[in-house]
Residue frames as a rotation matrix with the C-alpha (Angstrom) as fourth column:
MET 1
0.740 0.102 -0.665 64.83
-0.673 0.098 -0.733 24.62
-0.010 0.990 0.141 4.97
LEU 2
0.791 -0.438 0.428 66.76
0.285 0.882 0.376 21.40
-0.542 -0.175 0.822 4.26
THR 3
0.159 -0.834 -0.529 70.33
-0.748 -0.451 0.486 21.75
-0.644 0.318 -0.696 3.21
GLN 4
0.376 -0.086 -0.923 71.84
-0.823 0.427 -0.375 19.80
0.426 0.900 0.090 0.37
LEU 5
-0.710 -0.701 -0.062 73.76
-0.568 0.623 -0.537 17.56
0.415 -0.346 -0.841 2.80
LYS 6
-0.561 0.571 0.599 70.62
-0.456 0.391 -0.800 16.54
-0.691 -0.722 0.041 4.70
SER 7
0.466 0.755 -0.462 68.77
-0.799 0.136 -0.585 15.89
-0.379 0.642 0.667 1.47
ASP 8
0.025 -0.537 -0.843 71.54
-0.750 0.547 -0.371 13.64
0.661 0.642 -0.389 0.17
THR 9
-0.876 -0.357 0.326 71.74
-0.481 0.576 -0.662 11.78
0.049 -0.736 -0.676 3.50
ALA 10
-0.144 0.908 0.393 67.98
-0.581 0.244 -0.777 11.12
-0.801 -0.340 0.492 3.52
ARG 11
0.525 0.304 -0.795 68.13
-0.848 0.264 -0.459 9.85
0.070 0.915 0.397 -0.01
VAL 12
-0.404 -0.763 -0.504 70.97
-0.635 0.631 -0.446 7.44
0.659 0.139 -0.740 0.79
ASN 13
-0.851 0.108 0.513 69.23
-0.411 0.471 -0.781 6.12
-0.326 -0.875 -0.357 3.93
GLY 14
0.176 0.984 -0.028 65.97
-0.733 0.112 -0.671 5.67
-0.657 0.139 0.741 2.09
ALA 15
0.275 -0.133 -0.952 67.66
-0.841 0.446 -0.306 3.59
0.465 0.885 0.011 -0.57
LYS 16
-0.776 -0.629 -0.042 69.01
-0.515 0.671 -0.534 1.23
0.364 -0.393 -0.844 2.11
SER 17
-0.464 0.670 0.579 65.51
-0.552 0.293 -0.781 0.44
-0.693 -0.682 0.234 3.50
GLN 18
-0.891 0.139 -0.432 63.92
-0.279 0.581 0.764 -2.61
0.358 0.802 -0.479 1.86
GLY 19
0.068 0.981 0.183 60.83
-0.803 -0.055 0.594 -2.77
0.593 -0.187 0.784 4.07
PRO 20
0.192 0.055 0.980 59.86
-0.827 0.547 0.131 -5.59
-0.528 -0.836 0.150 6.45
LYS 21
-0.481 -0.482 -0.733 61.29
-0.799 0.584 0.141 -8.96
0.360 0.653 -0.666 5.55
THR 22
-0.981 0.146 0.127 59.47
0.061 0.856 -0.513 -11.29
-0.184 -0.496 -0.849 7.96
ALA 23
-0.490 0.868 0.081 55.84
0.544 0.231 0.807 -12.36
0.681 0.439 -0.585 7.58
GLU 24
0.107 0.517 -0.849 54.92
0.980 -0.200 0.002 -10.78
-0.169 -0.832 -0.528 10.91
GLY 25
-0.533 -0.384 -0.754 56.52
0.314 -0.917 0.245 -7.48
-0.786 -0.106 0.609 9.94
ARG 26
-0.970 0.213 0.116 54.77
0.058 -0.261 0.964 -7.47
0.236 0.942 0.240 6.57
ALA 27
-0.189 0.950 -0.248 51.43
0.849 0.285 0.446 -8.18
0.494 -0.126 -0.860 8.25
LYS 28
0.054 0.154 -0.987 51.90
0.779 -0.625 -0.055 -5.21
-0.625 -0.766 -0.154 10.56
SER 29
-0.807 -0.437 -0.398 53.05
0.106 -0.770 0.630 -3.01
-0.582 0.466 0.667 7.69
SER 30
-0.758 0.568 0.320 49.92
0.467 0.130 0.875 -3.85
0.455 0.813 -0.363 5.68
CYS 31
0.225 0.879 -0.420 47.78
0.948 -0.098 0.304 -2.31
0.226 -0.466 -0.855 8.45
ASN 32
-0.705 -0.583 -0.403 49.53
0.669 -0.735 -0.107 1.05
-0.235 -0.345 0.909 8.48
ALA 33
-0.878 0.394 0.273 46.66
-0.150 -0.766 0.625 2.77
0.455 0.508 0.731 6.62
THR 34
-0.160 0.858 -0.489 43.98
0.682 0.454 0.573 1.26
0.713 -0.242 -0.658 8.87
LYS 35
-0.478 0.069 0.876 42.20
-0.398 -0.906 -0.146 3.92
0.783 -0.418 0.460 10.94
HIS 36
-0.217 0.468 0.857 39.57
-0.959 0.062 -0.276 2.07
-0.182 -0.882 0.435 12.98
GLY 37
-0.950 -0.264 -0.167 38.94
-0.300 0.919 0.257 -1.20
0.085 0.294 -0.952 11.10
LEU 38
-0.409 0.860 0.305 35.17
-0.314 0.181 -0.932 -1.13
-0.857 -0.477 0.196 11.63
SER 39
0.566 0.662 -0.492 34.42
-0.656 0.000 -0.754 -1.42
-0.499 0.749 0.435 7.92
SER 40
-0.347 -0.791 -0.505 37.23
-0.937 0.310 0.159 -3.81
0.031 0.528 -0.849 7.05
ARG 41
-0.951 0.079 -0.299 35.22
0.073 0.997 0.033 -6.86
0.301 0.009 -0.954 8.15
ASN 42
-0.032 0.999 -0.022 31.69
0.013 0.023 1.000 -7.89
0.999 0.032 -0.014 8.96
PRO 43
-0.558 -0.249 0.792 31.03
-0.709 -0.353 -0.611 -6.80
0.431 -0.902 0.021 12.56
LEU 44
0.433 0.822 0.371 28.48
-0.901 0.385 0.200 -9.57
0.022 -0.421 0.907 13.04
VAL 45
0.850 -0.184 -0.494 30.86
0.022 0.949 -0.316 -12.42
0.526 0.258 0.810 12.22
LEU 46
0.711 -0.627 0.319 33.52
-0.487 -0.112 0.866 -13.40
-0.507 -0.771 -0.385 14.77
GLU 47
-0.120 -0.867 -0.484 36.92
-0.993 0.096 0.075 -14.76
-0.019 0.489 -0.872 13.87
CYS 48
-0.794 -0.179 0.581 35.86
-0.295 0.949 -0.112 -18.26
-0.531 -0.260 -0.806 14.90
GLU 49
0.200 0.945 0.258 32.73
0.037 0.256 -0.966 -18.09
-0.979 0.203 0.016 12.73
ASN 50
-0.538 -0.334 0.774 32.32
0.705 0.325 0.630 -18.70
-0.462 0.885 0.061 9.01
GLU 51
-0.663 0.235 -0.711 31.50
-0.378 -0.925 0.047 -15.81
-0.647 0.300 0.701 6.70
ASP 52
-0.859 0.344 -0.380 29.85
-0.260 0.348 0.901 -18.16
0.442 0.872 -0.210 4.20
ASP 53
-0.568 0.682 -0.461 27.37
0.811 0.559 -0.172 -19.34
0.141 -0.471 -0.871 6.84
PHE 54
-0.423 0.394 -0.816 26.39
0.284 -0.797 -0.533 -15.75
-0.860 -0.457 0.225 7.55
GLN 55
-0.764 0.122 -0.633 25.91
-0.596 -0.508 0.622 -15.04
-0.246 0.853 0.461 3.85
ALA 56
-0.824 0.494 -0.276 23.70
0.273 0.775 0.570 -18.13
0.496 0.395 -0.774 3.57
VAL 57
-0.364 0.698 -0.616 21.46
0.846 -0.029 -0.532 -16.83
-0.389 -0.715 -0.580 6.38
HIS 58
-0.509 0.119 -0.852 21.36
-0.146 -0.988 -0.050 -13.39
-0.848 0.099 0.521 4.78
GLU 59
-0.876 0.159 -0.456 20.41
-0.459 0.014 0.888 -14.71
0.148 0.987 0.061 1.35
GLN 60
-0.705 0.645 -0.296 17.76
0.640 0.758 0.127 -16.96
0.306 -0.100 -0.947 2.86
GLN 61
-0.272 0.606 -0.747 16.07
0.628 -0.477 -0.615 -14.08
-0.729 -0.637 -0.251 4.69
MET 62
-0.624 0.008 -0.782 16.24
-0.450 -0.821 0.350 -11.86
-0.639 0.571 0.516 1.60
GLU 63
-0.916 0.279 -0.289 14.63
-0.122 0.493 0.861 -14.55
0.383 0.824 -0.418 -0.52
ILE 64
-0.540 0.743 -0.394 11.84
0.841 0.480 -0.247 -15.10
0.006 -0.465 -0.885 2.00
HIS 65
-0.030 0.554 -0.832 10.85
0.612 -0.647 -0.454 -11.47
-0.790 -0.523 -0.320 2.64
GLN 66
-0.102 -0.023 0.994 11.71
0.978 -0.183 0.097 -9.85
0.179 0.983 0.042 -0.74
PRO 67
0.069 0.113 -0.991 12.42
0.503 -0.862 -0.063 -6.25
-0.862 -0.494 -0.117 0.40
ALA 68
0.293 0.156 0.943 11.67
0.948 -0.179 -0.265 -3.64
0.127 0.971 -0.200 -2.27
THR 69
0.770 -0.030 0.638 12.66
-0.011 -0.999 -0.033 -0.36
0.638 0.018 -0.770 -0.57
PRO 70
-0.300 -0.944 0.134 15.69
-0.150 -0.092 -0.984 0.76
0.942 -0.316 -0.114 1.48
ALA 71
-0.184 0.289 0.939 13.56
-0.969 -0.216 -0.123 0.83
0.167 -0.933 0.320 4.64
GLU 72
0.854 0.521 0.019 12.44
-0.520 0.848 0.105 -2.76
0.038 -0.100 0.994 4.09
LYS 73
0.447 -0.768 -0.458 16.02
0.109 0.555 -0.825 -3.84
0.888 0.318 0.331 3.41
ASP 74
-0.440 -0.591 0.676 17.18
-0.588 -0.380 -0.715 -2.28
0.679 -0.712 -0.180 6.70
LEU 75
0.277 0.624 0.730 14.51
-0.954 0.267 0.134 -4.20
-0.111 -0.734 0.670 8.57
VAL 76
0.930 0.009 -0.367 15.57
-0.117 0.955 -0.274 -7.46
0.348 0.298 0.889 6.93
ASP 77
-0.022 -0.999 -0.029 19.19
-0.088 0.031 -0.996 -6.72
0.996 -0.019 -0.088 7.87
GLN 78
-0.314 -0.023 0.949 18.12
-0.917 -0.254 -0.309 -6.28
0.248 -0.967 0.059 11.49
MET 79
0.738 0.628 0.247 16.30
-0.663 0.742 0.094 -9.58
-0.124 -0.233 0.964 11.33
VAL 80
0.642 -0.590 -0.491 19.40
0.037 0.663 -0.748 -11.26
0.766 0.462 0.447 9.90
ALA 81
-0.359 -0.808 0.468 21.56
-0.460 -0.283 -0.841 -9.83
0.812 -0.517 -0.271 12.70
ALA 82
0.023 0.443 0.896 19.12
-0.994 0.106 -0.026 -11.04
-0.107 -0.890 0.443 15.36
ARG 83
0.920 0.353 -0.169 18.86
-0.379 0.911 -0.165 -14.47
0.096 0.216 0.972 13.76
TRP 84
0.303 -0.893 -0.333 22.64
-0.052 0.334 -0.941 -14.83
0.952 0.302 0.055 13.51
ARG 85
-0.489 -0.476 0.731 23.12
-0.708 -0.273 -0.652 -13.95
0.510 -0.836 -0.203 17.18
ILE 86
0.459 0.697 0.551 20.41
-0.868 0.483 0.112 -16.42
-0.188 -0.530 0.827 18.20
LEU 87
0.856 -0.215 -0.470 22.29
-0.051 0.870 -0.491 -19.15
0.515 0.444 0.734 16.33
ARG 88
-0.170 -0.972 0.161 25.48
-0.274 -0.111 -0.955 -18.09
0.947 -0.207 -0.247 18.11
LEU 89
-0.235 0.146 0.961 23.83
-0.969 -0.115 -0.219 -18.32
0.079 -0.983 0.168 21.54
GLN 90
0.838 0.544 0.047 22.53
-0.545 0.838 0.009 -21.75
-0.034 -0.033 0.999 20.70
SER 91
0.480 -0.752 -0.451 26.05
0.069 0.545 -0.836 -22.85
0.874 0.370 0.314 19.80
ILE 92
-0.415 -0.629 0.658 27.37
-0.603 -0.351 -0.716 -21.40
0.682 -0.694 -0.233 23.08
GLU 93
0.244 0.598 0.764 24.75
-0.959 0.264 0.100 -23.25
-0.142 -0.757 0.638 25.09
THR 94
0.937 0.088 -0.339 25.58
-0.191 0.940 -0.284 -26.50
0.294 0.331 0.897 23.32
ASP 95
0.113 -0.980 -0.161 29.31
-0.011 0.161 -0.987 -26.09
0.994 0.113 0.007 23.89
VAL 96
-0.275 -0.173 0.946 28.82
-0.888 -0.332 -0.318 -25.26
0.369 -0.927 -0.062 27.59
LEU 97
0.618 0.582 0.528 26.86
-0.736 0.664 0.130 -28.44
-0.275 -0.469 0.839 28.13
ASP 98
0.827 -0.374 -0.420 29.29
0.012 0.758 -0.652 -30.55
0.562 0.534 0.631 26.07
THR 99
-0.155 -0.939 0.308 32.21
-0.391 -0.228 -0.892 -29.24
0.907 -0.259 -0.332 28.10
GLU 100
-0.122 0.183 0.976 30.52
-0.992 0.018 -0.128 -30.10
-0.041 -0.983 0.179 31.37
MET 101
0.879 0.469 0.088 29.58
-0.461 0.882 -0.100 -33.56
-0.124 0.048 0.991 30.11
ARG 102
0.491 -0.783 -0.382 33.17
-0.003 0.437 -0.900 -34.26
0.871 0.443 0.212 29.04
ARG 103
-0.363 -0.613 0.702 34.39
-0.713 -0.302 -0.632 -33.17
0.600 -0.730 -0.328 32.45
ARG 104
0.233 0.530 0.815 31.96
-0.911 0.413 -0.008 -35.53
-0.341 -0.741 0.579 34.09
GLN 105
0.881 0.058 -0.469 32.95
-0.300 0.836 -0.460 -38.34
0.366 0.546 0.754 31.74
GLU 106
-0.082 -0.991 -0.108 36.44
-0.342 0.129 -0.931 -38.22
0.936 -0.040 -0.350 33.21
ASN 107
-0.230 0.080 0.970 34.99
-0.973 0.006 -0.232 -38.90
-0.024 -0.997 0.076 36.64
GLN 108
-0.959 -0.211 -0.190 34.97
-0.218 0.976 0.015 -42.59
0.182 0.056 -0.982 37.55
ARG 109
-0.647 0.753 0.116 31.49
0.199 0.314 -0.929 -42.43
-0.736 -0.578 -0.353 38.99
GLU 110
0.112 0.727 -0.678 29.98
-0.556 -0.520 -0.649 -40.92
-0.824 0.449 0.346 35.83
ARG 111
-0.714 -0.506 -0.484 31.41
-0.666 0.279 0.691 -43.40
-0.215 0.816 -0.536 33.30
GLY 112
-0.942 0.312 0.125 28.81
0.329 0.933 0.149 -46.10
-0.070 0.182 -0.981 33.68
ARG 113
-0.291 0.890 -0.351 25.78
0.197 -0.303 -0.932 -43.83
-0.936 -0.341 -0.088 33.66
ASP 114
0.220 0.508 0.833 23.41
0.938 0.123 -0.323 -43.11
-0.267 0.853 -0.449 30.80
ASP 115
-0.679 -0.499 0.538 24.03
0.672 -0.717 0.184 -40.09
0.294 0.487 0.822 28.56
ILE 116
0.150 0.816 0.559 20.70
0.279 -0.577 0.767 -38.54
0.948 0.041 -0.315 29.54
ILE 117
0.780 0.084 -0.620 21.66
0.623 -0.015 0.782 -38.73
0.056 -0.996 -0.064 33.20
ARG 118
-0.241 -0.941 -0.237 25.02
0.909 -0.305 0.285 -37.14
-0.341 -0.147 0.929 32.53
LEU 119
-0.512 0.117 0.851 23.33
0.515 -0.751 0.413 -34.40
0.688 0.649 0.325 30.51
SER 120
0.586 0.797 0.146 20.87
0.310 -0.387 0.868 -33.58
0.749 -0.464 -0.474 33.27
ASN 121
0.562 -0.462 -0.686 23.67
0.775 0.002 0.632 -33.54
-0.291 -0.887 0.359 35.83
ALA 122
-0.536 -0.790 0.298 25.76
0.844 -0.489 0.220 -31.27
-0.028 0.370 0.929 33.61
TYR 123
-0.154 0.564 0.811 22.84
0.371 -0.728 0.577 -28.90
0.916 0.389 -0.097 33.10
THR 124
0.810 0.481 -0.335 22.14
0.458 -0.163 0.874 -28.75
0.366 -0.861 -0.352 36.82
THR 125
0.158 -0.846 -0.510 25.78
0.901 -0.088 0.425 -28.02
-0.404 -0.526 0.748 37.60
VAL 126
-0.666 -0.411 0.623 26.02
0.680 -0.677 0.280 -25.26
0.306 0.610 0.731 35.00
ALA 127
0.142 0.825 0.547 22.72
0.322 -0.561 0.763 -23.70
0.936 0.067 -0.345 36.06
ASP 128
0.851 0.213 -0.480 23.69
0.504 -0.069 0.861 -23.69
0.150 -0.975 -0.166 39.75
ASN 129
0.309 -0.855 -0.416 27.34
0.682 -0.106 0.724 -22.73
-0.663 -0.508 0.550 39.55
SER 130
-0.773 -0.592 0.229 27.53
0.565 -0.476 0.674 -20.54
-0.291 0.650 0.702 36.41
ARG 131
-0.043 0.733 -0.679 25.67
-0.003 -0.680 -0.733 -17.52
-0.999 -0.029 0.032 35.06
ALA 132
-0.880 -0.386 -0.275 26.42
-0.257 -0.098 0.961 -18.42
-0.398 0.917 -0.013 31.45
MET 133
-0.714 0.657 0.242 23.17
0.691 0.604 0.397 -20.27
0.115 0.451 -0.885 30.84
ALA 134
0.147 0.799 -0.582 21.02
0.792 -0.448 -0.415 -17.56
-0.593 -0.400 -0.699 32.43
LEU 135
-0.226 -0.299 -0.927 22.80
-0.215 -0.913 0.347 -14.82
-0.950 0.278 0.142 30.47
ALA 136
-0.990 -0.141 0.021 22.45
-0.020 0.283 0.959 -16.76
-0.141 0.949 -0.283 27.21
SER 137
-0.383 0.920 0.087 18.74
0.921 0.388 -0.045 -17.26
-0.075 0.062 -0.995 27.87
ARG 138
0.223 0.454 -0.863 18.14
0.421 -0.843 -0.334 -13.53
-0.879 -0.289 -0.379 28.48
CYS 139
-0.538 -0.501 -0.678 20.09
-0.386 -0.569 0.726 -12.54
-0.749 0.653 0.113 25.38
GLU 140
-0.930 0.229 0.286 18.20
0.367 0.602 0.709 -15.05
-0.010 0.765 -0.644 23.25
SER 141
0.006 0.977 -0.213 14.86
0.922 -0.088 -0.378 -13.64
-0.388 -0.194 -0.901 24.47
ARG 142
0.087 -0.028 -0.996 16.00
-0.012 -1.000 0.027 -10.10
-0.996 0.009 -0.087 23.61
PHE 143
-0.839 -0.440 -0.321 17.11
-0.323 -0.072 0.944 -11.10
-0.438 0.895 -0.082 20.12
ASN 144
-0.647 0.691 0.322 13.80
0.761 0.613 0.213 -12.89
-0.050 0.383 -0.922 19.55
ARG 145
0.277 0.750 -0.601 11.91
0.629 -0.614 -0.477 -9.71
-0.727 -0.246 -0.642 20.45
MET 146
-0.288 -0.454 -0.843 14.10
-0.365 -0.762 0.535 -7.72
-0.885 0.462 0.054 18.05
TYR 147
-0.979 -0.078 0.188 13.37
0.123 0.511 0.851 -10.21
-0.162 0.856 -0.491 15.29
GLN 148
-0.277 0.956 0.099 9.60
0.946 0.289 -0.143 -10.17
-0.165 0.054 -0.985 15.90
SER 149
0.217 0.335 -0.917 9.47
0.285 -0.920 -0.269 -6.35
-0.934 -0.203 -0.295 16.09
SER 150
-0.602 -0.501 -0.622 11.35
-0.451 -0.430 0.782 -5.92
-0.659 0.751 0.033 12.81
TYR 151
-0.901 0.302 0.313 9.19
0.432 0.702 0.566 -8.57
-0.049 0.645 -0.762 11.18
LYS 152
0.016 0.965 -0.263 5.96
0.854 -0.150 -0.499 -6.80
-0.521 -0.217 -0.826 12.26
ILE 153
0.118 -0.024 -0.993 7.10
-0.170 -0.985 0.004 -3.40
-0.978 0.168 -0.121 10.94
LEU 154
-0.863 -0.484 -0.148 8.26
-0.246 0.147 0.958 -5.02
-0.442 0.863 -0.246 7.70
ARG 155
-0.616 0.700 0.361 4.85
0.781 0.604 0.160 -6.60
-0.105 0.381 -0.919 7.12
GLU 156
0.276 0.724 -0.632 3.09
0.558 -0.656 -0.508 -3.29
-0.782 -0.212 -0.585 7.77
LEU 157
-0.229 -0.432 -0.873 5.28
-0.447 -0.750 0.488 -1.47
-0.865 0.501 -0.021 5.25
GLN 158
-0.982 -0.151 0.114 4.76
0.016 0.532 0.847 -4.16
-0.189 0.833 -0.520 2.64
ALA 159
-0.260 0.959 0.113 0.99
0.897 0.283 -0.339 -4.09
-0.357 0.014 -0.934 3.19
VAL 160
0.297 0.324 -0.898 0.90
0.092 -0.946 -0.310 -0.31
-0.950 0.010 -0.311 2.67
ARG 161
-0.585 -0.586 -0.561 3.02
-0.515 -0.267 0.815 -0.61
-0.627 0.765 -0.145 -0.47
ALA 162
-0.881 0.301 0.364 0.79
0.453 0.757 0.470 -3.35
-0.134 0.580 -0.804 -1.88
LYS 163
0.086 0.963 -0.257 -2.35
0.775 -0.227 -0.590 -1.29
-0.626 -0.149 -0.765 -1.18
GLN 164
0.110 -0.099 -0.989 -0.92
-0.286 -0.956 0.063 1.75
-0.952 0.276 -0.134 -2.93
SER 165
-0.849 -0.488 -0.202 0.07
-0.339 0.211 0.917 -0.28
-0.405 0.847 -0.344 -5.98
ASN 166
-0.700 0.637 0.322 -3.44
0.702 0.697 0.148 -1.80
-0.130 0.329 -0.935 -6.29
GLU 167
0.043 0.746 -0.665 -5.35
0.377 -0.628 -0.680 1.48
-0.925 -0.222 -0.308 -6.07
PRO 168
0.236 0.076 0.969 -6.44
0.971 -0.055 -0.232 2.82
0.036 0.996 -0.087 -9.51
ALA 169
-0.804 -0.581 -0.128 -5.05
0.574 -0.814 0.087 6.14
-0.155 -0.003 0.988 -10.56
ALA 170
-0.042 0.804 -0.594 -7.42
0.343 -0.546 -0.764 9.12
-0.938 -0.235 -0.253 -10.34
PRO 171
0.143 0.121 0.982 -8.79
0.988 0.031 -0.148 10.11
-0.049 0.992 -0.115 -13.81
GLU 172
-0.796 -0.481 -0.367 -7.64
0.440 -0.877 0.195 13.46
-0.416 -0.006 0.909 -15.12
PRO 173
0.164 0.901 -0.402 -10.35
0.188 -0.429 -0.884 16.05
-0.968 0.069 -0.239 -15.97
THR 174
-0.659 -0.313 0.684 -11.00
0.690 0.112 0.716 16.22
-0.301 0.943 0.142 -19.71
GLN 175
-0.377 0.508 -0.775 -12.54
-0.347 -0.853 -0.390 18.98
-0.858 0.122 0.498 -21.82
PRO 176
0.491 0.608 0.624 -14.98
0.368 0.505 -0.781 18.29
-0.790 0.613 0.024 -24.70
GLU 177
-0.628 -0.746 0.222 -13.25
0.461 -0.128 0.878 18.38
-0.626 0.654 0.424 -28.05
PRO 178
-0.203 0.559 -0.804 -14.64
-0.583 -0.729 -0.359 20.82
-0.787 0.395 0.474 -30.69
ALA 179
0.614 0.510 0.603 -16.50
0.197 0.641 -0.742 19.41
-0.764 0.574 0.293 -33.69
ILE 180
-0.306 -0.745 0.592 -14.67
0.774 0.167 0.610 18.91
-0.554 0.646 0.526 -36.95
GLY 181
-0.232 0.140 0.963 -14.57
0.818 -0.507 0.270 22.13
0.526 0.851 0.003 -38.94
GLU 182
0.803 0.521 0.290 -15.41
0.263 -0.746 0.612 24.40
0.535 -0.415 -0.736 -36.02
PRO 183
-0.211 -0.920 0.331 -12.69
-0.061 -0.325 -0.944 26.48
0.976 -0.219 0.012 -34.39
ALA 184
-0.075 0.097 -0.992 -12.17
0.915 0.403 -0.030 25.92
0.397 -0.910 -0.119 -30.72
GLU 185
0.310 0.269 0.912 -13.50
-0.039 -0.955 0.295 28.79
0.950 -0.127 -0.285 -28.67
LYS 186
-0.734 -0.575 -0.362 -11.96
0.402 0.062 -0.914 29.90
0.548 -0.816 0.186 -25.46
LYS 187
0.370 0.921 0.123 -14.55
0.277 -0.235 0.932 30.24
0.887 -0.310 -0.342 -22.78
SER 188
-0.830 -0.542 0.134 -14.08
0.059 -0.324 -0.944 32.25
0.555 -0.776 0.301 -19.66
TYR 189
0.014 0.881 -0.473 -16.51
0.697 0.331 0.636 31.50
0.717 -0.339 -0.609 -16.89
ASN 190
-0.244 -0.178 -0.953 -15.34
0.918 -0.360 -0.168 34.34
-0.314 -0.916 0.252 -14.67
GLU 191
-0.988 -0.141 0.058 -16.02
0.152 -0.913 0.379 37.28
-0.001 0.383 0.924 -17.00
PRO 192
-0.328 0.926 -0.186 -19.46
0.127 -0.152 -0.980 38.99
-0.936 -0.345 -0.068 -16.58
LYS 193
-0.570 0.248 0.783 -21.77
0.821 0.207 0.532 38.85
-0.030 0.946 -0.322 -19.53
SER 194
-0.703 0.332 -0.629 -23.25
-0.157 -0.935 -0.317 42.16
-0.693 -0.124 0.710 -20.74
PRO 195
0.197 0.850 0.489 -26.60
0.488 0.347 -0.801 42.23
-0.850 0.397 -0.346 -22.59
VAL 196
-0.884 -0.424 0.198 -26.49
0.342 -0.298 0.891 42.95
-0.319 0.855 0.409 -26.32
VAL 197
0.113 0.924 -0.366 -29.14
0.203 -0.382 -0.902 45.38
-0.973 0.027 -0.231 -27.56
LEU 198
-0.791 -0.307 0.529 -29.78
0.543 0.044 0.838 45.38
-0.281 0.951 0.132 -31.31
ALA 199
-0.653 0.557 -0.513 -31.87
-0.576 -0.805 -0.141 47.83
-0.491 0.203 0.847 -33.29
GLY 200
-0.858 0.430 -0.282 -35.12
0.007 0.558 0.829 46.54
0.514 0.710 -0.482 -34.63
GLY 201
-0.027 0.952 0.305 -38.68
-0.694 -0.237 0.680 45.94
0.719 -0.193 0.667 -33.83
ALA 202
-0.098 0.069 0.993 -39.96
-0.933 0.339 -0.116 43.94
-0.345 -0.938 0.031 -30.95
GLY 203
0.747 0.503 0.435 -40.92
-0.353 0.854 -0.382 41.07
-0.563 0.132 0.816 -33.15
ASP 204
0.689 -0.547 -0.475 -37.70
-0.474 0.155 -0.867 40.94
0.548 0.823 -0.153 -35.17
SER 205
0.837 -0.479 -0.263 -34.94
0.547 0.726 0.417 38.53
-0.008 -0.493 0.870 -34.30
PRO 206
0.515 -0.710 -0.480 -31.46
-0.099 -0.606 0.789 39.89
-0.852 -0.359 -0.382 -33.38
ALA 207
-0.394 -0.704 0.590 -29.90
0.525 0.354 0.774 38.32
-0.754 0.615 0.230 -36.48
LYS 208
0.154 0.533 0.832 -32.49
0.983 -0.166 -0.075 39.92
0.098 0.830 -0.550 -38.76
ASN 209
0.940 0.195 -0.279 -32.09
0.253 -0.949 0.189 43.33
-0.228 -0.248 -0.942 -37.17
LEU 210
0.144 -0.969 -0.202 -28.30
0.015 -0.202 0.979 43.10
-0.989 -0.144 -0.015 -37.47
GLU 211
-0.403 -0.266 0.876 -28.58
0.805 0.352 0.477 42.16
-0.435 0.898 0.072 -41.17
SER 212
0.547 0.677 0.492 -30.97
0.821 -0.548 -0.159 45.00
0.162 0.491 -0.856 -41.92
ASP 213
0.804 -0.302 -0.512 -28.64
0.022 -0.845 0.534 47.49
-0.594 -0.440 -0.673 -40.21
VAL 214
-0.226 -0.960 0.167 -25.71
0.229 0.114 0.967 46.31
-0.947 0.257 0.194 -42.27
LEU 215
-0.457 0.066 0.887 -27.53
0.873 0.227 0.432 46.32
-0.173 0.972 -0.162 -45.63
ARG 216
0.645 0.742 -0.184 -29.39
0.697 -0.670 -0.256 49.64
-0.313 0.036 -0.949 -45.08
PRO 217
0.030 -0.661 0.750 -27.75
0.780 -0.453 -0.431 52.43
0.625 0.598 0.502 -47.15
GLN 218
-0.245 -0.251 -0.937 -26.30
0.830 -0.554 -0.069 55.29
-0.502 -0.794 0.344 -45.27
THR 219
0.094 0.383 0.919 -28.33
0.795 -0.584 0.162 58.38
0.599 0.716 -0.360 -46.47
ARG 220
-0.900 -0.422 -0.106 -27.76
0.416 -0.762 -0.496 61.95
0.128 -0.491 0.862 -45.46
PRO 221
-0.180 0.889 -0.421 -30.68
0.733 -0.164 -0.661 63.87
-0.657 -0.427 -0.622 -43.94
THR 222
-0.571 0.085 0.816 -32.58
0.703 -0.462 0.541 66.05
0.423 0.883 0.204 -46.47
HIS 223
-0.656 0.338 -0.675 -34.09
0.286 -0.717 -0.636 69.49
-0.699 -0.610 0.374 -45.79
PRO 224
0.316 0.835 0.451 -37.25
0.816 0.003 -0.579 70.82
-0.484 0.551 -0.680 -47.54
LYS 225
-0.711 -0.550 0.439 -36.50
0.703 -0.565 0.432 73.17
0.011 0.616 0.788 -50.49
PRO 226
-0.507 0.532 -0.678 -38.20
-0.006 -0.789 -0.615 76.53
-0.862 -0.308 0.403 -50.56
GLU 227
0.199 0.698 0.687 -41.09
0.793 0.297 -0.531 76.83
-0.575 0.651 -0.495 -52.99
ILE 228
-0.826 -0.479 -0.297 -40.24
0.162 -0.707 0.688 78.90
-0.540 0.520 0.662 -56.14
ARG 229
0.233 0.972 -0.025 -43.25
0.387 -0.116 -0.915 80.68
-0.892 0.203 -0.403 -57.61
ASN 230
0.090 -0.095 0.991 -43.68
0.992 -0.082 -0.098 81.95
0.091 0.992 0.087 -61.15
PRO 231
-0.798 -0.469 -0.379 -42.41
0.521 -0.852 -0.042 85.53
-0.304 -0.231 0.924 -61.58
THR 232
-0.726 0.577 0.373 -45.52
0.010 -0.534 0.846 86.59
0.687 0.618 0.382 -63.51
SER 233
0.233 0.834 -0.501 -47.70
0.633 0.261 0.729 85.48
0.738 -0.487 -0.467 -60.74
LEU 234
-0.215 -0.389 -0.896 -45.63
0.939 -0.334 -0.080 87.53
-0.268 -0.859 0.437 -58.39
LEU 235
-0.981 -0.159 0.109 -46.11
0.187 -0.921 0.341 90.66
0.046 0.355 0.934 -60.55
ALA 236
-0.320 0.938 0.132 -49.84
0.246 -0.053 0.968 90.15
0.915 0.343 -0.214 -60.63
THR 237
0.264 0.407 -0.874 -49.97
0.919 0.168 0.356 90.39
0.292 -0.898 -0.330 -56.91
LEU 238
-0.714 -0.579 -0.394 -48.22
0.668 -0.732 -0.135 93.74
-0.211 -0.359 0.909 -56.82
PRO 239
0.274 0.827 -0.490 -50.45
0.517 -0.557 -0.650 96.89
-0.811 -0.075 -0.580 -56.69
PRO 240
0.472 -0.060 0.879 -50.64
0.851 -0.230 -0.473 98.98
0.231 0.971 -0.058 -59.85
ILE 241
-0.507 -0.737 -0.447 -48.31
0.770 -0.620 0.149 101.88
-0.387 -0.269 0.882 -60.21
ARG 242
0.665 0.731 0.156 -49.95
0.741 -0.617 -0.266 105.33
-0.099 0.292 -0.951 -60.51
């Protein structure tokens, strides 16, 4: 735990520091928060190259190919990177030959010769004594293959996307609407249908039999009443009393 004396001393020493005063010290101090620096600049553009030239190439490729999805944009970015490196290799090849031609121009024997002759001599010297031209040629071939491969995949993706956009949408199944004034009935095609048996004769229709059953009065069954004879007639049948 810091004591009061150490705390006061640190405060006094901190007040004396005014930071770097020179331009070099301030430049170093501005990079104190830098961890790796990979995202602080464009990794495809060197310090001797122009960022605006790279952006011009990027915008040109985007305008030509018109990517519409993230996958298509990644392919265009790969094409831009390959194209930018091809342009760099072309500049390197030109500078190598210019340097050799300037060196030969200083030679007394090369001053009176034609420029084409000096160029051919410079190319021969570089090709025989240096591996720079051969390495640049191999790298340029590799970047060309990268460009062509990305371009082929990009065209395939765009063709698939265009085909999907031109296909008509599948129609949705529709059900017939009920007539005006009739309630919609729910039909179930999975339930078994049971036969309906209605009372009636063989020649009567089901509707007629149903109507007759509804309108027929509900009567209770009647039993035959016993026959009541005349009492006098009953006495006449009795035998006489003696």
